[in-house]
N, C-alpha and C positions, 0 to 999 in steps of 0.2 A: 909101281903101285901095289900095296899090300892087299890082303883079302878084305879087310874092313873097308879100305878105300873103294874097292870094286863094288862091294855091297851098297855102300852109300851112294856111289855114282849110279848104280842100277836103280836104286829107290828114287833118286832125284829124277832120273830119266823117266821112270814110270809116272811120277807125280806130274811132270811137265806134259807127258803124253795125255794123261787124264784131263788136264786143264785145257790143252789145245785141241783135243779131239772134237768137242762140240763146235768150236770155231771153224774147224776144217769142214765139218758137216754143213754148217750154215753157208760157208762159202760155196761149197758144191751145189747146194740147193738154190743159191742165188742165180746160178747160171743154168738152171734146169729148163728144159723145153716142155716139161709136163704141165698139165693144167692143175695139178694138185701136188702136195708134198709127197715125194717118193724118193727113197734113198736105197741104192744109188740111182740117180736120174737115168731115164731111158735115152736122153739126148741132152745136148747143151745148146743154149741160146742166150741172147741178150734181151729177150722179149720182156722180162720182168723189170729190167732197168728202164726200158722205154715206157712200160706201163706205170712205173713209179713217177716218171716225169709228168704224167698226165693225171695223176691222182690228186684231186683238189684237197680233200680233207687232210690227208697226210702232209701235204706241202704246207697247208695253212697251219697245222699243228707244229710243223718244223719251224716256221717263221715265228710263231708264238713262243716256242721254247727258246729260240735265240734271243728274242726280246726280253723275256723274263730272266734268262740267265745273265744277260748283259746288265740289267738293272740290279739284279741280286749281287753280282760281282762288285759293281761300283759301291753300292751301299754297304756291303760286307767289309770292303776295304776301308771305307770312311769310318765305320764303327770299330772294326776289329784292330786296325793298325794302331790308333791311339791307345786303345785298351791294352794291347800287347806291349806297347812301349812303356806304359805305366807299370804293368806287372813285371816287366823285365828289369827296368831301371829304377823303379820306385822303391823306397825303403819306408814302409808303414806297417802298422799292426793289422793283422787280418789279411795280409796279402795272399797267403797260401789258401785260406778259406775262400777268398774272392776268386782265386784262380780255379779252384775246384768247382765253384758255383758256375763260372762261365763255361767250363768244359764238361759239365754234367750232361748236357744233351747228347754228347758223343757216346756216352755210355748206355743210353736208352735205346731200345729197339725202335726203329722208325715206325713200326706198327703202333706202338704205344704213343709216340709223339704225334702221329697223324690223327689218332682218335682223340687225343687231348686237344689238338688244334681245332678239330671239327666241333667239339663240344664248346670250346671257347669262342670260336668265330661265328657260330650260328646265331646267337643273340645279337651279335654286332653286324650281322648281314654281310660278312666278309667271305662266306663260302661262295664258290663258283664265280669269283671275281679276280681280276688281275692283282690288285693290292693284297688280297688274301693269299694268293699263290706266292707272291714275292715274299711276304712275311713268313709264310710257312717254310719256304726254302731257306730263308735266312736263319731259322732256328738250327739248321745244320751247318750252313756255310760260315756264319759268324764265329762259332766255337772253333771251326776248322782254321779260320784265318788267325784267330787269337793263338791257337796252339802252335801253328807253323811260324808265325811272326815272333812269338815269344822266344822260340828257339833261335831264330835269326838274330834278334836283338841281344840275346844272352851271349852270343859268340863274339860280339864286337869288343875290341879292347877298350877299356875305360880310359886309358891314358890319352887317346886321341881326342875324345870329347872333353876331357879335363884340360888338355892343352888349349883347345879352342875357347873354353870358358875362361881360362887364365889370361888369354890375350884380349879379353873384354867382350867376347860375343855373348849376347843374351841367350837364354835357354832356347827360345823358339828358333833363333838363328843357328844355334848349334844343331838342333834337330833337322832344320831345313837344309843346311849347307854341309853337314858332316854325317849325321846319323842316317838319314834317308838315302843319300847316295851310296853309302856303304852297304845298305841292305837292298839295293835295287835288284840284284839277282833273285832274292827271296820274294820281293814284291811281284816281279814278273811271273815267277813260277806259281806263286800263290794265286794270282789273278787267273792264270790259265787253268789251274786245277780247280779253283772255285767255280769257274764257268762250267767246266765239265761236270762237277758235282751237282750243280743246280740243273744243268741240262738233262742229266741222267736220272734225276730224282723221280721215283715212280710211286712209292707207297704213299708219301705225303700228298702227292698230286692226285692220287686216286681218291683220297678222302676229301680234298678241297676243290677239285675241278668240277665243272658242270658242262652242259651242252654247248655253251658259248665260250667256255674257257677251258679247253682240253689241251694239255701239253702233248708233245709227241709220244712219250712213253705211254700215256693214257690212251691215246688214239691207237697205238699199236696193240695194246691189250684188247681194246674193243674190236679191232679188226680181226684178230685171230680167234675171237670168240665166235664169229659167225662165218669165217672163211678158212679154207685149207690150202690156198694157193701159195706159191713161194714169194709173193710180193714183199712180205715183211723180211724175208731172208735177204732180198736184194737191198732193202733199206738198211738192214743190219750191217751189211758189208760196207755200204757207204759211210755209216757211222763209225765203224771200226777203222776204216782208212782215215777219216777225218780226225779221230782221236789219236791215232798213231802220228799223224802229221803234227798235231799240237805238241805231243810229247817229244817228238824229235826236234822240233823248233826250240822248245825249252831246253832240251839237253844240249843242243848246239850253241845256243846263245849264252846260257848261264851255267848249265850242268845241274842235274837234279840234286846230286849230293851237295854241291856248293849252295844251291838255293835253299835247302832245308837246314843248312848250317853244319853239315858233317864234313 
């Protein structure tokens, strides 16, 4: 390895260390035996994991986030997959402009999106409601689905679909029996990542949530505003492990690179 290679490797190691250091601190705090956040902890215990299992508001918010993320994932796939198929396989004027229009929300800061949704939903009485939260999350997840599935559809060989059409299959039958099975890895990965994206959405949820409709990220923000114990650190470790399990399952089943069409 030459000198430039060593420098780049050192820089890469430094970047990884800076990224992983906060996670390591959170993990250490999750097993703390102290009554407040102190690093390094004076002792280690599982007390905060036991306390987490008995904390009603956080568990209720967790279940609400799971429900919202599940609905958002299903609706985003129902809307985004046909749109991505039309954009990837269709040949019509204005396709590029339509693609840019659909993907525009991905370019906006979620702070601006959340404020715009708040101003738009307030007259419609959708703030602090489950439909409002679902629609708010979909402003992020639907463009994500369209972007990811457009890439997956674009990598499919056209001759396979053309062969099916030549043999007499109707367009919908070609999509159902040929196109969708070929992009199944992308669908699985897209569904999992879409679920995580909705589950983790914080900024939009802060604008749209209310006392009776608070997602887990919002409830965590409220918790740390008034308390300084490591309970949220224990919850963070649980969420990190759950996210890693989902990513590993996707990688094992379909492969992340294959799922996104690379």
